[in-house]
N, C-alpha and C positions, 0 to 999 in steps of 0.2 A: 513439258514441265512448267513453262511460263504460265500456262493457263491454270495451274494449281498454286499460284502465288499465295493465296490466303491460307491454304492448307499448310504450306511450308512456313508461313508466318506463325500460325498457331503451334506448329510442331517445334519451331525454334524456341518459342516462349516456354513450352512444356519441357523441352530438353534442359533449358536453363533451370527451371524449377526442379526437375529431377535431380540434377547435380546438387543444388542447394539443399534439397531434402536429404540426400545421402549424407551431406556434411552435418546436417542437424541431428539426424538419428543415429549415425554411426561414428561420431566423434564424442569425446567427453565434454560434459557441461562444466562450468566453473566449480561445481561441487566435487568433481573428480570422477564421475561416472556418466553413463549414458543418460539422456534426458528422459527415456522411458525404459522400463524393464524388458518388455516384450515388443520389440519393434514391429513384428509381423501383425500386431493388432492395430497399428496405426499407419505404417508406411504405405502399404498397398492402397488403402482406402484414401489416403491423402493424394496419391498419384492420380487416382480416378477422378476425384472431385476437382483437382487442379486442371486436369485435362478438360473437364466440362467448362471451367471458367475461361481458359485461353481459347478454346474452340468457339465458345459463345462470342468472345471478342472478335475472333477471326470471321465468323459468320456475319456478325453485325457490320464489320468493316467492309467485307466483300459485297454484301447486299447493298449497302448504301453507295459504295463506289460504283457498283454496276448500274444503279439507277441514276447516278449523276453523270455529267459530261464535262469535258474540258477542264477549265481551271478549278471548278468546284470539286471535281473528282480528285484532282491532285491535292487540294487542300484537305479533303477528307482522308486521303491516304496518309498524309503527313500527320493528321490528327490521331489516327489510329496507331500509327507508328509511335507517337508520343505516349499514347495510352499504354501500349505494350511495354515501353521502357519504364514508365511510371509504375506499372504493376510489378515488374521485376525488382525495381528498387524498393518498393513497399514490401514485397514478399521477403527479400533479403533482410531488410530492417526488422520485420516481424520475427523472423527466425532468431536474430540476435537478441531481441528483447525477450523472447521466450527462453532462450538459454540463460540469460543473466537475471531475469526478474520473475520468470514463471508466469508472464501474462503476455497478451497480444498487443500489437499496435492498435491504438484507438485515437479518436479525436481528443479525448480527455488526456491521454498520455502526451499528445503533441502540445496541447495548451499548457500542461504542467512543466514539460521539459524542453520547451522551445528554446530557452536560453541556457541550457545545460552546458554548452560549449564555453560559456563565460568562465567556468571553473576548470581551468586547464590542469589544476593540481589533481582533483579527484578524477576528472575525465581521463587525464593522462595516465593515472594509476590503473584505472579500469582498462584502458586500451592496452597498456603494456602487459597487464595481467592476462589478456587474451589476444595479444597482437596477431599471432599467427592465424587464429580463427577469424578475426576481423578482416585481416588481409585476404584470407582465402575466400571469404564470402564476397568481399569487394571485387576480387579478381573474377569470380564466377559471374557476378552481375555485369561487370564491364565486358566480359567476353560475350555474354548474352546480348548486350546492347550493340556491340560491334557486329555480331552475327546478324542481328535484326536489321541494322542500318545497311549492312552489305547486301542483304537479301532485297531490301527495298530498292537500293540503287541499281541492282542488277536485273530485277524482275518486274518491278511495278510498272514501268513504262511499257515494257513489252506486253505485260498482261493487259494493260489498258487499251492497247491497239485492237484486241479481239474481243474485249468484254462488252457485249451489248445485251439489252434486255430481251430482244426478240431472238429466237433460236434460228439464226440465219446461216450459221456456218459451224464448222467443227469446233473452232475456238470457243464460240458461245456455249455449245453443248458441254464442252469440258469444264467451262467456268461454272455452269449450273451444277454439274456433277460434283465439282469441288465444294461448292457451297452446300450441296446436299450432304456430303460426307461430314463437313464441319458441323452442320446442324445436328446430324445424327449423333456425333460424338459429344456435342454440347448437351443435348438432351440426356444422353446416357450418363454423362458425368454429373450434371447438375441434379439429377434425380437419384444418384447413388446413395444419398443419405437415407432413402426409403427402401432400397432394395439390396444394397451390398452390406450384409451383416449389420442392420441398423442398430445404432447405439447412441443415445443422447449424450452419454458421458464421453464417448469418443468424439462426437461432433463438436463438443466444447473445445477440444484440443486441436482438431484438424480443420475447422471451418476456415476457408480462405479469407485473407484480409479484406477482400472486396465485400464479402458477405457481412463481416462484422462492421465495417465502416457504414454500409447501407443501413444496417440495423440501428446503429448509433444515431444516424441522421434521422431516421424515422422516430426514434425515441425522443430526440430533442424537439421534434415537431408535434409530438403528441401531448395533449393537455392532460395534466394529472387529474385523476378522478378519485373520489372517496369511495372505496369499495364497501360492500355490505358487511364485511367482517372487520371494518376499521376499528370498531370499539374493542373487539377481542384482541386485535393486534396491539393497540395502545395499552390495554390492561396488562398484557404479557410483558410489555416494555417497562411497566411501572408508572405509566402516565395516568391522566384523568380523561377518560373517553368522552365525557360530556362537555368538557371545556373547549373553547375555541382555540386556546393555546394550551395543549394538553400536558406540557411539561413545565408550566409556570405554577409554582406552589401558591402564590398569592391569589385569593379568591375574590378580593375586592375589585373595584373598578381600576382601570389602567392608571388613572391619575392618582388614585389613593395608593396603589401599590408603589408607584414611583416615589410618592411622599414618604411612605414607610421606609423604603430603601435608602433614600437620602438621609432620613432621620437616623437610621442605624449607622450609616457611614460617618455622619457628623459626631455621633456619640462615641464611635470608635476613635476618631481623631482627637476628641476632647479628653479621652482617658489619660491619666497621668503616668501610666505604667510604661515600661520600656517595651516597645514593639519588637518582636523577634525578627531577625533577619531570616530570609528564606532563600535557600540555595538549592537549585535543581541540577542534578547530573542527568542529562538525557544521553544515554549511551547508544551509539550506532550499532545496529544489528547484534543485539545482546540476547543470545538464545537462553531461554530460561533453564533448560536442562544442562547447559554447559556452565552456567553461572550459579548452580545450586550449591550453596555453602554447606548444606547438610552432608555433602560428599567431602570427606577430609582432604582429598587431593585438591579440591577447588580452593580451599583456604591457603594451601601452600602456593598456589599460582596467583591468587587474588587476595593477598593479605589485607589490603586497605578496605576493599569492599566487604570482606568477611568481618573485619572489625566494626565497620559501620552497621552492618546487618545485625550483629550481636548486641549493638547498643540501642536498638529500637525495634520497631515492628518489621518483621521480614515476611514478605508474601512471595514464596517461591513459585506460586502458580498464578501469576498475573498475566493479563493478555492485552495486546494492543487492540485498537478499534478497527484495524485493517492493515494494509500494506500498500505502498512502501512508506518512506520516511515522512512524506507530507501528511499521511494519515496519522502517524504517531504524533506528529507535531499538533495536529488537530485534537486528538484525544487527550494529550497531556495538558495543553494550555486552554483549549476551548471547552473541554469537558463534555463533548458530544461524540456520538458514533459517526463513523464514515458513512458516506452516501451509499445506498445499496447497489447503484448501477454505475456511478461515475466518480470523479474526484471532487469532493465537497468544496475545498477552498479555491480550486481553479475554476470550477464550473458554476458555483453558486456563491461568488464573492460578496454579493450584496445581501446575504442572509442576515436578518436581524438577530444578533446574538451578543452576549457580553462575556468575553473571555476572562480568565483568571487575572492576567496582567492588567487588563482594563480596570477591573474592580480594585486591585491592589493600588493602582495608580490613583484612583479616586480617593482611596483611603490614606494617601500620603506616602506611599512607597516610591523609592527611586528604582526604576526598572532597567536592568541591563541584560543584554544577551551577547554571548561570545561564541563564535563558531569557527571551526577550521574548514568549513565548506562554503564556497561562494553561495550566498542566499539565492541568487538567480538560478542556481542549478535546478531547484524544484520550485521556483517561482514564489519564494518566501519574502522577497523585499517588501511588498505592500503590507504584510502582516508584521514584520519587524518595525516598520514605520508607524503602524497603528497601535501596536501593543507595548512598545518599549520606548523609554526616553533616550537610550543609547544602545546602538548595535554596532558590532565590529566584526569584520572579516578582513584579514590581511594575507595576501598571497604568501608571504614569508612564514606564516604560522599555519601550515597545512597539516599538522599532526597534533596529537593530544598533549604531549609534553610542552611544546611551545605555547599552546593556548593556556595550559595550566600555569606556566610562568607568567604569561600575560595577565592571567587572573590576579596574580599577586600584585602586579602594578596597578591594575584598575581598582582592586579592593582597597589599596592604600589611599587612592585618590577619591574614594566615594564621597558624595556630598555630606557634609557634617549635619547632624541633626535630623537625618531622615533614615527610616528603616530601609533595608535593601532587599530587593528581589533580584536574584541573579540566576540566569539560565545559561548553564555551561553545556554546550553541545559537542560531543566528541565526534570523531570521524575515522580514526585509524582502523577500526574493526569493520569498516565497509569492505565488501569484496572488491579487490582480490587480496585484502589483508596485508598490504605493503607497509613497511616501516621506513623511517628515514634511512638514507644510504649507509650511514655509519653502522647500522645494525646488520648489514649484509644483505644478500639476495633473499627474496621471498621463497620459503621452502616449497618444493613442488607438491608436497602432500597438503591438500587444503585444510585438513584437520590440524596439522602441526602449525600451519601458517595462521589459522584462526586463533588457536590458543595462544600463540606468541603475541598476536596483536592485542588480545585481551590483557595479557600480563603487562604490556606496554601501557595500555589504557589505565590499568589499575595503578601504575606508578604515577600517572598524571592525576588521578583522583586523590592519591596520597599527598601530592604537592598542594592541592587546593585545601584539603582537610588540615594539613599542618599549618598553612597560612592562617586559616580561621582560628585554629587552636592557639595561636600566638597573639591574636588580637583581642580587643576589649569585649567582643561579643561572643567569645568562645562558649559562654554559658547561656547564650540567648540566641541560638541559631537552629532553625529547623532545616534538616537535610532531607531531600527526596531524591532517590536514585531509581531510575527506571530505564528499560530499553525502549527504543522507539518502535522496534518490531523485531522479529526473528528472521531467519533465512533457512529455507528447507535444505536439509543435507542430502547427500547422495542417495541414501536409502529411502528417504521420504519422497523423493522424486518418482520412485518406482512403486509407490503404494497405489494400486488400482482403485481402492475404495475411496480415496480422497476425491472430493468434489472441488474443482477450481483451486483457488489459492488462498483460502481463508481458514486453513486448518492449523493445528499446533505448530507445524513447521514454519509458519509465517507470523504467528501471533503470540506464541508463548515467550514471555519476558519475565525477569525478576523485578520486584518492586520493594524498596526500602523506605520507610518513613521513620526518621530518628531525630530526636530533639529532647530538650529538657522536659521532664515530667511525663515522658512517654514510657510506659512500662514495656520492657523488651519481651518479645514473644514471637514464635514462629507460627504463622497462620496459614494453614494449608488449603483453606477454602479458596476456590478461584475468585479473583477480583479483576477489575478492569482499570485501564487508564482513565476512564471517565470518573472514577471515584477519587482521583487525586485532588481536583479543584475543590470539591466540597470538604475534603479532609483538611486541606490547608486553611480554608476559611473557618472551619470549626476550631482548629488549633489556635488561631489568633483571636477567637471569639468575635468574628465579624459575621454576625447572623443577619438574616434578611437579604443577603446578597447572592444567595444560591438559587434564585427563583426559577432558573430554567435548566440547570445542569441535570443531565439524565442519570448521573451516578448518585451515590450516597456516601456519606462520610464513613471512613474506616475506623473512626475513633468513637469511643464512648467516654464520657466524663464521669469521674468518680468525685462527686461533690463532697464538701465538708459536712459533717454531721449536724453542725449548728453554726450559725453566723453570730457568734457572741462577742466579737471584737478580738478574739485571740488569733494568733497566727495559725494559718492552716496551709496545707500543701495540696494543690490540685494535681490529680493524677489522671492521665489518659490511658484507657485500656483499649484493646482491640475490640471493635464492634462484634456483637455476638451473632448478628444475622446479616446475610448477604443475598442480594438478588442474583438471578442467573446472569452470566456474562454473555454479551453479544458482540459480534464483529461482522463486518460486511466488506465485500470486495467484488466488484464487477459482476453483479447478478447472483452471487452466492452469499450465504450467511452461515454463521455458526452460533449455537447456543450451548454454553458450557455450565453444567451443574457439578456438584461435588461427586456425582456418580456416573453421569453420562455426558458425553460430548456429541451433540447432534449437528450434522452438516446438511444443508439443503440448498437447492437452487430456488430462487424466489419465483421464477416463471414456470419452471418445469417440475411438476409433481413427481416425476419418475426419478429425478436426480436427488437421491437422499442416501445417507449413510450414518452410522452411529458407532461410537467406540466407548469403551469404559474409560472414564477420566482417570488419568494417572496423577496421583497426589503425592506419592512417596518415590524416592529415587530407586526404583526397582529395575531400571534398565541397566545396560552394560556400562557402568561408570568408568571402566578402564579406557573407554573411548569417549572423551568428553564432548566431542562434536557429533560423532557418528553413532554413538551408542544408543541413543533414543530414536525410535522410529514412530511408533504409535501405540496407543492403548489397545487392548484386545478388541478385535472387531466383533460387533454384536450382529449375529446372523439374523436374517429376516427382519431387518430394522424397519423396512417400509411398511410392513403389515403390523409389526409390534408397536410402532410409535406413530401410526398414521395420524392420529388426532394431534399429537405434539407437532408433527411436521406441518399439518394444516395451520395450526396457530402460529407457527414460526413464519410461514409465508404471509399470513395476515399481518404479523408484526413488521415484516420487511416492507410490505406495501404501505402500511400505515406510516412508518418512519419516512419512507420515500415521499409520501404525500405531504407530511409535515415540512420537509425541506423544500420540496418543489413549490409549495404554496406559501412559503415563508411564515410558518406558524410556530416558530420557536418563541419569539417575543412579539408583543403588540407594537405598533408604530409608536415612536417617541411622543410623549405628551408635551405640548407647548403651553 
């Protein structure tokens, strides 16, 4: 038995993985149901590929240790023991991330959430919301570690006594037989992607963490290249294919463009009119179908948001640029799409861009951000420091009503003589939808818990709105309310036609733009978070500063018939035309029009699907969180929309090139 140490080593790792996968596939996700609808389409295939990974590790360790001698052999044995332990920890972590966020462990995830533990409020609520599952996964991993260490201490030294390269004795023969078995199992498992009911869609879900981390490292080491279809891609995105900086509207030289921009800002500051205050409500995990005020029951649950929506432009079919919150933060404030492969703000922090708060700051606005989530949770501290004059997070204000009350205090202390830009970021509707203790325990039904958290959030929005209504700028404040992203419900987790995590379940959010002189209207055409920044700048008549935003204004100005010195009223209407909406996430992308929602993988042309875009509340509205699943599946989409999908992939690669090569804005002119 001792001569088969490396086989038992691999088998111990695989057994640990087997138990972890049973927990992943056969227990409920935070949405209240299984993580997949038909486990038999994933579970057996995952076991086979995982066997290939651990047996490859066992074979490599056994072969190297066989070739080495003495102390070097012992060091190599310890090193492979550590690798096995690291793999179990990484696999368990990957499973939990998949359960909670619908994505896999990646280097980008690590860089974004490395400091998440600094927010013990949100992390604590998440942990308590799934404590038994976290503890079970931890216990299984620890048991696997204990078993692997025990095996090493009991068998490695004895194995080492008889392990020699030359086949001189029975022990050596058994060792080579052991390595041969491990190699055969490794080859069988690692090639199962090609022979065991091959499916690229399945592979995206079951690929072991080692594969994904290696692929990500290879991606980071690969130089971005401009593809032959770059121009087509930029054109589909609405940019200028022939320009070196395809999303910069100014066609003059860089120095002249900067002069024009500074001139517009100085003119804006010199105007004698009252500059409107701008208040953003960025709502955590606000599903568009749950917050649809066209459903009467929604207004009963969310009266303040309903009132705000009816006072301005309401876009029930808006979409985030990606998922999770850090991507929504990017879309709302920077006005650009998420990176197609990784996390924009974490992995490309030196990208030349000019966010909405930066422009407003140049124009004389005092910029404040108030959040109930520790900014370090998703690595937002650098952006708060760069984009705002004042940012605040206090551990005692970890829910929406406390930060609404804190808004009242900060609003009263605002600097005199300056217009205000205030970004109010909610948190209570983050999974697991926990409220302060005085509201009682979180309901076990995720739908009930989510709707309850939204009602609580709505009361906080009402506190902010009431405070503004009592102040001197009640008639001169622009409100923008938008979700940072959505969160797939139980039924959406089981839709086999979904590609990755960039579908409606993760991107569909409501958007409200309300303020003086904005004509109220419900606009059902899909729009994007990237449209918010140019809309705000249009509203305050700060032209010339939107030179690289990839979105477009949602407003159209109704000018006076004549400028003859008489009083006139400026009226903003909803824009009559809208571009397709794009979102990106970890290699997948979606393009949404008012008729079809297209989903595609950027690298793999076989991973495509299409649905009829849902514009009206035709889903089961009696279930506000679980009632919507998807639009009608369009059969044979790959053949029917082959050209559309090809152009989408061109657009994805083109946008990727623009970011990787830092082509949003030219270098600053000195």
